[in-house]
VMD Tcl script that draws the C-alpha trace (Angstrom):
set ca {
  {102.00 110.94 1.29}
  {105.57 110.04 2.24}
  {104.55 109.75 5.95}
  {101.93 107.04 5.25}
  {103.09 103.48 5.37}
  {101.33 100.24 5.16}
  {102.47 96.88 6.65}
  {102.30 93.30 5.37}
  {103.25 90.14 7.15}
  {105.00 87.28 5.56}
  {103.89 83.60 6.52}
  {106.87 81.24 7.07}
  {105.96 77.56 7.61}
  {108.78 75.11 8.32}
  {111.28 77.75 7.28}
  {109.70 78.26 3.85}
  {107.97 81.44 2.98}
  {104.34 80.63 1.78}
  {102.50 83.91 1.51}
  {101.77 87.39 2.70}
  {99.01 88.89 4.85}
  {98.10 92.53 4.55}
  {96.05 93.61 7.67}
  {92.97 95.75 7.05}
  {92.24 96.90 10.62}
  {93.82 97.05 13.95}
  {96.37 98.81 15.99}
  {100.02 98.42 15.34}
  {102.55 97.89 18.08}
  {103.59 101.27 19.51}
  {100.29 102.80 18.75}
  {99.28 105.22 21.58}
  {95.91 103.53 21.69}
  {97.34 100.03 22.18}
  {97.62 100.17 25.99}
  {93.95 101.36 26.34}
  {92.88 98.50 24.10}
  {94.71 96.07 26.25}
  {93.25 97.55 29.53}
  {89.75 97.26 28.06}
  {90.22 93.56 27.34}
  {92.03 92.81 30.64}
  {89.24 94.45 32.63}
  {86.63 92.41 30.67}
  {88.52 89.24 31.32}
  {88.77 90.04 35.01}
  {84.99 90.80 35.26}
  {84.07 87.68 33.44}
  {86.26 85.52 35.95}
  {84.86 87.35 39.02}
  {81.20 87.06 37.83}
  {81.83 83.32 37.07}
  {83.02 82.74 40.53}
  {80.15 84.65 42.09}
  {77.77 82.58 40.12}
  {79.59 79.34 41.17}
  {80.53 78.46 37.53}
  {84.14 78.23 38.72}
  {85.50 77.77 42.18}
  {88.69 79.69 43.21}
  {91.56 78.66 45.33}
  {91.65 79.23 49.10}
  {94.94 79.39 50.97}
  {93.22 78.57 54.24}
  {89.60 77.91 55.29}
  {89.00 81.44 56.44}
  {90.81 83.13 53.61}
  {88.89 84.77 50.50}
  {88.83 82.77 47.43}
  {91.23 83.62 44.68}
  {90.06 83.07 41.07}
  {92.76 85.06 39.27}
  {95.77 87.26 39.75}
  {96.84 89.90 37.24}
  {100.10 91.75 36.95}
  {101.21 93.82 33.90}
  {100.27 91.73 30.96}
  {100.19 88.40 32.83}
  {97.13 86.59 34.25}
  {97.20 83.49 36.41}
  {93.89 81.68 36.71}
  {93.16 79.41 39.65}
  {90.20 77.26 39.87}
  {89.13 73.88 41.08}
  {88.30 71.32 38.39}
  {85.09 69.47 38.81}
  {83.86 66.56 36.65}
  {80.84 68.54 35.40}
  {83.09 71.46 34.41}
  {85.38 69.03 32.49}
  {82.57 67.36 30.65}
  {81.12 70.86 29.90}
  {84.46 71.92 28.54}
  {84.79 68.73 26.44}
  {81.30 69.05 25.16}
  {81.79 72.67 24.02}
  {85.14 71.63 22.37}
  {83.47 68.80 20.46}
  {80.61 70.99 19.32}
  {83.08 73.71 18.09}
  {81.98 76.31 20.59}
  {85.08 76.19 22.73}
  {88.60 77.14 21.64}
}
mol new
graphics top color blue
foreach p $ca { graphics top sphere $p radius 0.5 }
foreach p [lrange $ca 0 end-1] q [lrange $ca 1 end] { graphics top cylinder $p $q radius 0.2 }
display resetview
């Protein structure tokens, strides 16, 4: 049992320790499964953005009139999202935020 360790995190607010959190689930940093979990999430995000663009929910950026539309670029663990903001999308985002549906 000496090889088994558990982790806990300290909460520090304004330089003062206010409590501890002991996680019950999840992968720790350095776990061999961490990269695979990240890839699953990154592929899911990419798929959602692509399908949102195809269904005209978002409008990607075009470099020129004949160029393909770019809605997002991914490299390593970074994602850049490009989209045109419309009034309806802005109102939809505001409504979802007010109702508590949006983050």
